[in-house]
Structure formats: structure tokens, C-alpha cells
Backbone as JSON Lines, residues from 0, in Angstrom:
{"i":0,"aa":"M","n":[0.86,-1.17,0.0],"ca":[0.0,0.0,0.0],"c":[0.9,1.23,0.0]}
{"i":1,"aa":"R","n":[0.64,2.13,-0.9],"ca":[1.43,3.36,-1.0],"c":[0.88,4.43,-0.06]}
{"i":2,"aa":"P","n":[1.75,5.33,0.39],"ca":[1.28,6.42,1.24],"c":[0.3,7.33,0.5]}
{"i":3,"aa":"T","n":[-0.59,7.93,1.24],"ca":[-1.54,8.87,0.67],"c":[-0.79,10.08,0.14]}
{"i":4,"aa":"R","n":[-1.11,10.46,-1.08],"ca":[-0.47,11.62,-1.69],"c":[-1.35,12.85,-1.48]}
{"i":5,"aa":"P","n":[-0.76,13.94,-1.0],"ca":[-1.54,15.16,-0.8],"c":[-2.19,15.68,-2.08]}
{"i":6,"aa":"V","n":[-1.6,15.4,-3.22],"ca":[-2.18,15.85,-4.49],"c":[-3.53,15.18,-4.72]}
{"i":7,"aa":"V","n":[-3.64,13.91,-4.36],"ca":[-4.9,13.19,-4.51],"c":[-5.95,13.8,-3.59]}
{"i":8,"aa":"L","n":[-5.56,14.08,-2.35],"ca":[-6.5,14.68,-1.41],"c":[-6.94,16.06,-1.88]}
{"i":9,"aa":"A","n":[-6.02,16.84,-2.44],"ca":[-6.37,18.17,-2.95],"c":[-7.32,18.06,-4.15]}
{"i":10,"aa":"A","n":[-7.09,17.09,-5.02],"ca":[-7.98,16.92,-6.18],"c":[-9.38,16.5,-5.74]}
{"i":11,"aa":"V","n":[-9.47,15.6,-4.78],"ca":[-10.78,15.18,-4.26],"c":[-11.47,16.37,-3.61]}
{"i":12,"aa":"F","n":[-10.72,17.12,-2.79],"ca":[-11.27,18.3,-2.15],"c":[-11.84,19.27,-3.18]}
{"i":13,"aa":"A","n":[-11.08,19.58,-4.22],"ca":[-11.52,20.55,-5.23],"c":[-12.74,20.05,-5.99]}
{"i":14,"aa":"A","n":[-12.75,18.78,-6.38],"ca":[-13.88,18.24,-7.12],"c":[-15.16,18.26,-6.29]}
{"i":15,"aa":"V","n":[-15.05,17.85,-5.03],"ca":[-16.24,17.83,-4.17],"c":[-16.69,19.24,-3.84]}
{"i":16,"aa":"A","n":[-15.74,20.16,-3.65],"ca":[-16.11,21.55,-3.36],"c":[-16.9,22.14,-4.53]}
{"i":17,"aa":"L","n":[-16.44,21.89,-5.74],"ca":[-17.16,22.39,-6.92],"c":[-18.55,21.77,-7.02]}
{"i":18,"aa":"A","n":[-18.62,20.46,-6.81],"ca":[-19.92,19.78,-6.88],"c":[-20.86,20.29,-5.79]}
{"i":19,"aa":"A","n":[-20.34,20.52,-4.6],"ca":[-21.18,21.01,-3.5],"c":[-21.66,22.43,-3.77]}
{"i":20,"aa":"F","n":[-20.8,23.26,-4.34],"ca":[-21.2,24.63,-4.67],"c":[-22.33,24.62,-5.7]}
{"i":21,"aa":"V","n":[-22.17,23.82,-6.75],"ca":[-23.21,23.74,-7.79],"c":[-24.48,23.12,-7.21]}
{"i":22,"aa":"G","n":[-24.31,22.07,-6.4],"ca":[-25.48,21.45,-5.79],"c":[-26.22,22.38,-4.85]}
{"i":23,"aa":"A","n":[-25.48,23.17,-4.09],"ca":[-26.12,24.13,-3.18],"c":[-26.89,25.19,-3.96]}
{"i":24,"aa":"R","n":[-26.39,25.6,-5.1],"ca":[-27.12,26.58,-5.92],"c":[-28.46,26.04,-6.37]}
{"i":25,"aa":"V","n":[-28.51,24.74,-6.6],"ca":[-29.73,24.12,-7.11],"c":[-30.73,23.82,-6.01]}
{"i":26,"aa":"V","n":[-30.27,23.26,-4.87],"ca":[-31.22,22.73,-3.89],"c":[-31.11,23.33,-2.49]}
{"i":27,"aa":"Y","n":[-30.3,24.34,-2.27],"ca":[-30.09,24.83,-0.9],"c":[-31.38,25.28,-0.24]}
{"i":28,"aa":"S","n":[-32.24,25.95,-0.96],"ca":[-33.47,26.48,-0.34],"c":[-34.4,25.37,0.14]}
{"i":29,"aa":"A","n":[-34.27,24.18,-0.42],"ca":[-35.13,23.06,-0.02],"c":[-34.52,22.21,1.08]}
{"i":30,"aa":"L","n":[-33.29,22.49,1.47],"ca":[-32.61,21.68,2.48],"c":[-32.98,22.12,3.9]}
{"i":31,"aa":"P","n":[-33.03,21.18,4.83],"ca":[-33.21,21.56,6.24],"c":[-31.89,22.15,6.76]}
{"i":32,"aa":"P","n":[-31.93,22.78,7.94],"ca":[-30.67,23.31,8.5],"c":[-29.63,22.2,8.69]}
{"i":33,"aa":"L","n":[-28.36,22.57,8.59],"ca":[-27.29,21.59,8.78],"c":[-27.32,21.04,10.2]}
{"i":34,"aa":"P","n":[-27.08,19.75,10.36],"ca":[-27.08,19.17,11.7],"c":[-25.79,19.51,12.46]}
{"i":35,"aa":"V","n":[-25.94,19.77,13.73],"ca":[-24.79,20.09,14.58],"c":[-23.94,18.84,14.83]}
{"i":36,"aa":"S","n":[-24.56,17.69,14.76],"ca":[-23.86,16.45,15.1],"c":[-22.75,16.09,14.11]}
{"i":37,"aa":"A","n":[-22.84,16.51,12.85],"ca":[-21.83,16.15,11.86],"c":[-20.46,16.74,12.19]}
{"i":38,"aa":"P","n":[-20.35,18.05,12.46],"ca":[-19.03,18.56,12.84],"c":[-18.5,17.95,14.14]}
{"i":39,"aa":"V","n":[-19.39,17.7,15.08],"ca":[-18.96,17.09,16.35],"c":[-18.37,15.71,16.08]}
{"i":40,"aa":"L","n":[-19.01,14.93,15.23],"ca":[-18.51,13.6,14.89],"c":[-17.15,13.68,14.21]}
{"i":41,"aa":"L","n":[-16.96,14.65,13.33],"ca":[-15.67,14.8,12.67],"c":[-14.56,15.11,13.68]}
{"i":42,"aa":"F","n":[-14.86,15.97,14.65],"ca":[-13.87,16.27,15.69],"c":[-13.58,15.05,16.55]}
{"i":43,"aa":"V","n":[-14.61,14.27,16.88],"ca":[-14.42,13.06,17.69],"c":[-13.54,12.06,16.93]}
{"i":44,"aa":"L","n":[-13.8,11.88,15.65],"ca":[-12.98,10.98,14.83],"c":[-11.53,11.46,14.76]}
{"i":45,"aa":"A","n":[-11.34,12.76,14.59],"ca":[-9.98,13.31,14.54],"c":[-9.25,13.07,15.86]}
{"i":46,"aa":"L","n":[-9.92,13.3,16.97],"ca":[-9.3,13.05,18.27],"c":[-8.98,11.57,18.47]}
{"i":47,"aa":"A","n":[-9.89,10.7,18.05],"ca":[-9.66,9.26,18.19],"c":[-8.45,8.83,17.36]}
{"i":48,"aa":"E","n":[-8.32,9.34,16.15],"ca":[-7.19,8.94,15.32],"c":[-5.88,9.53,15.82]}
{"i":49,"aa":"A","n":[-5.93,10.73,16.36],"ca":[-4.71,11.31,16.95],"c":[-4.28,10.49,18.17]}
{"i":50,"aa":"G","n":[-5.23,10.1,18.99],"ca":[-4.91,9.25,20.14],"c":[-4.39,7.89,19.71]}
{"i":51,"aa":"M","n":[-4.98,7.34,18.66],"ca":[-4.53,6.06,18.15],"c":[-3.09,6.18,17.62]}
{"i":52,"aa":"A","n":[-2.78,7.3,17.0],"ca":[-1.41,7.51,16.49],"c":[-0.41,7.48,17.64]}
{"i":53,"aa":"Q","n":[-0.76,8.13,18.74],"ca":[0.13,8.14,19.91],"c":[0.31,6.72,20.46]}
{"i":54,"aa":"S","n":[-0.78,5.99,20.54],"ca":[-0.72,4.62,21.07],"c":[0.09,3.71,20.16]}
{"i":55,"aa":"V","n":[-0.15,3.77,18.87],"ca":[0.57,2.91,17.93],"c":[2.05,3.26,17.94]}
{"i":56,"aa":"R","n":[2.37,4.54,17.98],"ca":[3.79,4.95,18.01],"c":[4.47,4.37,19.25]}
{"i":57,"aa":"S","n":[3.82,4.49,20.4],"ca":[4.41,3.96,21.64],"c":[4.6,2.46,21.57]}
{"i":58,"aa":"R","n":[3.63,1.76,21.03],"ca":[3.71,0.31,20.95],"c":[4.76,-0.15,19.94]}
{"i":59,"aa":"L","n":[4.88,0.57,18.84],"ca":[5.9,0.2,17.84],"c":[7.31,0.47,18.36]}
{"i":60,"aa":"Q","n":[7.47,1.49,19.18],"ca":[8.79,1.81,19.74],"c":[9.12,0.94,20.94]}
{"i":61,"aa":"G","n":[8.17,0.13,21.4],"ca":[8.41,-0.77,22.53],"c":[8.62,-0.06,23.85]}
{"i":62,"aa":"R","n":[7.92,1.04,24.03],"ca":[8.04,1.79,25.29],"c":[7.55,0.95,26.46]}
{"i":63,"aa":"P","n":[8.07,1.24,27.66],"ca":[7.64,0.48,28.84],"c":[6.13,0.58,29.06]}
{"i":64,"aa":"R","n":[5.56,-0.46,29.62],"ca":[4.13,-0.57,29.93],"c":[3.25,-0.55,28.69]}
{"i":65,"aa":"T","n":[3.8,-0.93,27.54],"ca":[2.98,-1.08,26.33],"c":[3.13,-2.5,25.82]}
{"i":66,"aa":"K","n":[2.06,-3.0,25.25],"ca":[2.1,-4.34,24.66],"c":[2.57,-4.21,23.22]}
{"i":67,"aa":"P","n":[3.33,-5.18,22.72],"ca":[3.71,-5.15,21.31],"c":[2.46,-5.2,20.44]}
{"i":68,"aa":"I","n":[2.56,-4.62,19.27],"ca":[1.41,-4.6,18.35],"c":[1.7,-5.55,17.2]}
{"i":69,"aa":"M","n":[0.69,-6.27,16.81],"ca":[0.84,-7.24,15.72],"c":[0.97,-6.5,14.39]}
{"i":70,"aa":"P","n":[1.79,-7.01,13.47],"ca":[1.95,-6.35,12.16],"c":[0.63,-6.21,11.39]}
{"i":71,"aa":"L","n":[-0.24,-7.21,11.5],"ca":[-1.52,-7.12,10.8],"c":[-2.38,-5.99,11.37]}
{"i":72,"aa":"A","n":[-2.29,-5.77,12.66],"ca":[-3.03,-4.66,13.28],"c":[-2.51,-3.32,12.76]}
{"i":73,"aa":"V","n":[-1.21,-3.2,12.58],"ca":[-0.63,-1.97,12.04],"c":[-1.13,-1.75,10.61]}
{"i":74,"aa":"A","n":[-1.2,-2.8,9.82],"ca":[-1.7,-2.69,8.45],"c":[-3.16,-2.25,8.44]}
{"i":75,"aa":"R","n":[-3.94,-2.78,9.35],"ca":[-5.35,-2.38,9.44],"c":[-5.5,-0.92,9.86]}
{"i":76,"aa":"V","n":[-4.67,-0.5,10.79],"ca":[-4.71,0.9,11.23],"c":[-4.29,1.82,10.08]}
{"i":77,"aa":"A","n":[-3.29,1.4,9.31],"ca":[-2.86,2.2,8.16],"c":[-3.99,2.3,7.12]}
{"i":78,"aa":"A","n":[-4.72,1.21,6.9],"ca":[-5.84,1.25,5.96],"c":[-6.94,2.18,6.47]}
{"i":79,"aa":"L","n":[-7.2,2.14,7.78],"ca":[-8.17,3.06,8.38],"c":[-7.74,4.51,8.18]}
{"i":80,"aa":"A","n":[-6.47,4.77,8.4],"ca":[-5.95,6.14,8.25],"c":[-6.07,6.61,6.8]}
{"i":81,"aa":"K","n":[-5.77,5.74,5.87],"ca":[-5.86,6.1,4.45],"c":[-7.31,6.42,4.08]}
{"i":82,"aa":"A","n":[-8.24,5.6,4.53],"ca":[-9.65,5.84,4.23],"c":[-10.15,7.1,4.92]}
{"i":83,"aa":"S","n":[-9.7,7.34,6.14],"ca":[-10.14,8.52,6.88],"c":[-9.64,9.81,6.24]}
{"i":84,"aa":"S","n":[-8.42,9.81,5.73],"ca":[-7.91,11.03,5.09],"c":[-8.72,11.34,3.83]}
{"i":85,"aa":"L","n":[-9.09,10.31,3.09],"ca":[-9.92,10.53,1.9],"c":[-11.32,11.01,2.29]}
{"i":86,"aa":"A","n":[-11.91,10.4,3.3],"ca":[-13.24,10.83,3.76],"c":[-13.19,12.26,4.28]}
{"i":87,"aa":"G","n":[-12.13,12.6,5.01],"ca":[-11.98,13.96,5.49],"c":[-11.87,14.96,4.35]}
{"i":88,"aa":"A","n":[-11.16,14.6,3.29],"ca":[-11.06,15.48,2.12],"c":[-12.42,15.67,1.46]}
{"i":89,"aa":"V","n":[-13.21,14.6,1.41],"ca":[-14.56,14.7,0.83],"c":[-15.42,15.64,1.67]}
{"i":90,"aa":"F","n":[-15.42,15.45,2.99],"ca":[-16.22,16.32,3.86],"c":[-15.73,17.76,3.83]}
{"i":91,"aa":"A","n":[-14.43,17.95,3.82],"ca":[-13.88,19.32,3.76],"c":[-14.3,19.99,2.46]}
{"i":92,"aa":"G","n":[-14.25,19.27,1.37],"ca":[-14.69,19.83,0.08],"c":[-16.17,20.16,0.09]}
{"i":93,"aa":"G","n":[-16.98,19.27,0.66],"ca":[-18.41,19.53,0.74],"c":[-18.74,20.76,1.56]}
{"i":94,"aa":"Y","n":[-18.1,20.87,2.72],"ca":[-18.33,22.05,3.56],"c":[-17.77,23.31,2.91]}
{"i":95,"aa":"A","n":[-16.63,23.22,2.23],"ca":[-16.06,24.4,1.57],"c":[-16.96,24.88,0.44]}
{"i":96,"aa":"G","n":[-17.5,23.95,-0.35],"ca":[-18.41,24.34,-1.42],"c":[-19.67,24.98,-0.88]}
{"i":97,"aa":"L","n":[-20.2,24.43,0.18],"ca":[-21.39,25.0,0.81],"c":[-21.09,26.38,1.38]}
{"i":98,"aa":"L","n":[-19.94,26.52,2.05],"ca":[-19.57,27.84,2.59],"c":[-19.35,28.85,1.48]}
{"i":99,"aa":"G","n":[-18.81,28.42,0.35],"ca":[-18.65,29.32,-0.8],"c":[-20.0,29.81,-1.29]}
{"i":100,"aa":"Y","n":[-20.96,28.92,-1.36],"ca":[-22.3,29.33,-1.77],"c":[-22.91,30.29,-0.75]}
{"i":101,"aa":"L","n":[-22.79,29.95,0.53],"ca":[-23.37,30.79,1.57],"c":[-22.73,32.18,1.59]}
{"i":102,"aa":"A","n":[-21.44,32.25,1.37],"ca":[-20.75,33.54,1.35],"c":[-21.2,34.4,0.17]}
{"i":103,"aa":"S","n":[-21.46,33.75,-0.96],"ca":[-21.86,34.52,-2.13],"c":[-23.34,34.9,-2.14]}
{"i":104,"aa":"H","n":[-24.14,34.26,-1.29],"ca":[-25.58,34.55,-1.27],"c":[-26.07,35.11,0.06]}
{"i":105,"aa":"G","n":[-25.19,35.36,0.98],"ca":[-25.56,35.99,2.24],"c":[-26.47,35.18,3.13]}
{"i":106,"aa":"A","n":[-26.55,33.89,2.91],"ca":[-27.37,33.04,3.78],"c":[-26.54,32.69,5.0]}
{"i":107,"aa":"G","n":[-26.96,33.11,6.18],"ca":[-26.12,32.97,7.35],"c":[-26.5,31.9,8.34]}
{"i":108,"aa":"R","n":[-27.63,31.25,8.16],"ca":[-28.09,30.33,9.21],"c":[-27.17,29.12,9.37]}
{"i":109,"aa":"D","n":[-26.52,28.69,8.3],"ca":[-25.69,27.5,8.34],"c":[-24.19,27.79,8.36]}
{"i":110,"aa":"V","n":[-23.8,29.05,8.36],"ca":[-22.38,29.38,8.29],"c":[-21.59,28.86,9.49]}
{"i":111,"aa":"P","n":[-22.04,29.05,10.73],"ca":[-21.23,28.54,11.86],"c":[-21.06,27.02,11.84]}
{"i":112,"aa":"I","n":[-22.13,26.31,11.52],"ca":[-22.05,24.85,11.48],"c":[-21.19,24.41,10.3]}
{"i":113,"aa":"G","n":[-21.32,25.07,9.17],"ca":[-20.49,24.75,8.02],"c":[-19.01,25.0,8.29]}
{"i":114,"aa":"A","n":[-18.71,26.1,8.95],"ca":[-17.31,26.41,9.28],"c":[-16.76,25.39,10.26]}
{"i":115,"aa":"A","n":[-17.55,25.01,11.26],"ca":[-17.11,24.0,12.22],"c":[-16.91,22.65,11.52]}
{"i":116,"aa":"G","n":[-17.79,22.32,10.59],"ca":[-17.64,21.08,9.84],"c":[-16.38,21.07,8.99]}
{"i":117,"aa":"F","n":[-16.08,22.21,8.38],"ca":[-14.87,22.32,7.56],"c":[-13.63,22.13,8.44]}
{"i":118,"aa":"V","n":[-13.59,22.8,9.58],"ca":[-12.44,22.68,10.48],"c":[-12.31,21.24,11.0]}
{"i":119,"aa":"G","n":[-13.44,20.63,11.33],"ca":[-13.42,19.24,11.8],"c":[-12.92,18.29,10.73]}
{"i":120,"aa":"A","n":[-13.32,18.52,9.48],"ca":[-12.88,17.67,8.38],"c":[-11.38,17.83,8.14]}
{"i":121,"aa":"V","n":[-10.89,19.06,8.21],"ca":[-9.45,19.28,8.04],"c":[-8.69,18.63,9.2]}
{"i":122,"aa":"A","n":[-9.23,18.72,10.41],"ca":[-8.59,18.06,11.56],"c":[-8.54,16.55,11.35]}
{"i":123,"aa":"L","n":[-9.59,15.98,10.77],"ca":[-9.61,14.55,10.49],"c":[-8.53,14.18,9.48]}
{"i":124,"aa":"V","n":[-8.37,14.98,8.44],"ca":[-7.33,14.71,7.44],"c":[-5.95,14.76,8.09]}
{"i":125,"aa":"V","n":[-5.7,15.76,8.9],"ca":[-4.4,15.9,9.55],"c":[-4.13,14.72,10.48]}
{"i":126,"aa":"A","n":[-5.12,14.35,11.29],"ca":[-4.95,13.23,12.21],"c":[-4.75,11.92,11.45]}
{"i":127,"aa":"A","n":[-5.47,11.74,10.36],"ca":[-5.33,10.51,9.58],"c":[-3.95,10.44,8.93]}
{"i":128,"aa":"L","n":[-3.45,11.55,8.42],"ca":[-2.11,11.55,7.83],"c":[-1.05,11.29,8.9]}
{"i":129,"aa":"L","n":[-1.25,11.82,10.1],"ca":[-0.34,11.55,11.21],"c":[-0.35,10.06,11.55]}
{"i":130,"aa":"L","n":[-1.54,9.49,11.65],"ca":[-1.66,8.07,11.97],"c":[-1.03,7.21,10.87]}
{"i":131,"aa":"E","n":[-1.24,7.57,9.64],"ca":[-0.65,6.82,8.54],"c":[0.88,6.91,8.58]}
{"i":132,"aa":"G","n":[1.39,8.06,8.92],"ca":[2.84,8.23,9.02],"c":[3.45,7.38,10.12]}
{"i":133,"aa":"V","n":[2.73,7.22,11.22],"ca":[3.21,6.39,12.33],"c":[3.31,4.93,11.9]}
{"i":134,"aa":"C","n":[2.44,4.5,11.0],"ca":[2.38,3.1,10.59],"c":[3.41,2.74,9.52]}
{"i":135,"aa":"R","n":[4.15,3.71,9.02],"ca":[5.14,3.41,7.98],"c":[6.3,2.62,8.55]}
{"i":136,"aa":"V","n":[6.8,1.72,7.72],"ca":[7.98,0.94,8.11],"c":[9.2,1.85,7.94]}
{"i":137,"aa":"P","n":[10.04,1.95,8.99],"ca":[11.21,2.81,8.86],"c":[12.21,2.24,7.86]}
{"i":138,"aa":"R","n":[12.95,3.13,7.24],"ca":[13.98,2.69,6.29],"c":[15.13,2.06,7.07]}
{"i":139,"aa":"P","n":[15.74,1.03,6.49],"ca":[16.88,0.42,7.18],"c":[18.08,1.38,7.18]}
{"i":140,"aa":"P","n":[18.97,1.23,8.15],"ca":[20.15,2.09,8.19],"c":[20.99,1.94,6.93]}
{"i":141,"aa":"A","n":[21.69,2.99,6.57],"ca":[22.52,2.98,5.35],"c":[23.57,1.87,5.46]}
{"i":142,"aa":"G","n":[23.69,1.11,4.39],"ca":[24.71,0.06,4.33],"c":[24.32,-1.25,4.97]}
{"i":143,"aa":"S","n":[23.09,-1.38,5.48],"ca":[22.68,-2.62,6.12],"c":[22.3,-3.65,5.08]}
{"i":144,"aa":"E","n":[22.18,-4.9,5.51],"ca":[21.79,-5.98,4.6],"c":[20.39,-5.76,4.06]}
{"i":145,"aa":"D","n":[19.5,-5.25,4.9],"ca":[18.12,-5.01,4.47],"c":[18.07,-4.0,3.33]}
{"i":146,"aa":"E","n":[18.89,-2.96,3.41],"ca":[18.9,-1.94,2.36],"c":[19.43,-2.52,1.06]}
{"i":147,"aa":"R","n":[20.49,-3.35,1.14],"ca":[21.03,-3.95,-0.08],"c":[20.04,-4.92,-0.69]}
{"i":148,"aa":"A","n":[19.31,-5.67,0.12],"ca":[18.31,-6.62,-0.4],"c":[17.15,-5.87,-1.05]}
{"i":149,"aa":"A","n":[16.76,-4.74,-0.49],"ca":[15.66,-3.97,-1.06],"c":[16.07,-3.35,-2.4]}
{"i":150,"aa":"A","n":[17.35,-3.03,-2.54],"ca":[17.83,-2.4,-3.79],"c":[17.9,-3.4,-4.92]}
{"i":151,"aa":"E","n":[18.04,-4.69,-4.59],"ca":[18.18,-5.71,-5.66],"c":[16.9,-6.05,-6.28]}
């Protein structure tokens, strides 16, 4: 599995933001108010992934009072982080497109919730990228047998 590329996240963000802006122009007046629970959930997920990153880092480094972590568990956590960063980019794009529409049309009832949702989605992306970085296998030291085997 390759690391998440920021270019991919930026492209997803831009595409969803454009689609959300166009969609808001068409159906915003028929939508109910934005739910407060969505931004809260994004912040909770971001905090959970940041905490998981700290735990996985400690376990991989073999710090005292931590149990070793199974390699398969690390792979699963990395897959979760990769999916979360993409989901966060989708939500951030959706909230950004909606906020762009609201800013251009002066509709203020959903601006605070939309802004909180955008910040929560960005926090989720950052936490997921941090968690994914913790799960990477470190490079072998220069000149080691592992490095020569990987080069062949």
C-alpha cells in the first residue's frame, strides 16, 4: 500500500467543493438546517485517530508498559488512516463548497455549522495523515543488509 499523496486529497477536495457549490445553488433552499452532530462527529474521529497515532507509536517503539502490536493490526490501522484522510477530504470539500455558496448569497443560518464542519474535516485529514505516518515501516540504516536486499 502506497502512502496517501496530498495531491490526490487536494484533487478530491476541489472536485467535491465544486460539486457542493453547484449542488447548493440548485437545492439549498429546499434543504433543512445543517445538523450540529456532523461537525462534532468529525472532531471526535480526529481526536480518536490522533490518540490512536500516539498509542501505535508507543507500541511500535516498545516503550515500557505497552504491549507489542501485531503487524496485521498496524496494516489495518494504516488502511483506516488512508480511508479517513480521503473521507476527510470529501467532507472538507463539501463544507467548503457549501460555505462558498453561503458567502456569495448571504445566507447565514448554516455558516457557523459549516465552518465547524470544515475545520473538523481538516482536523480529520491531519490526524489521519499523522496516523498513517506512524504506521510506515522505517527505512533500514545505510549500508545494512536489508537496504542492499531492497535495492536488488
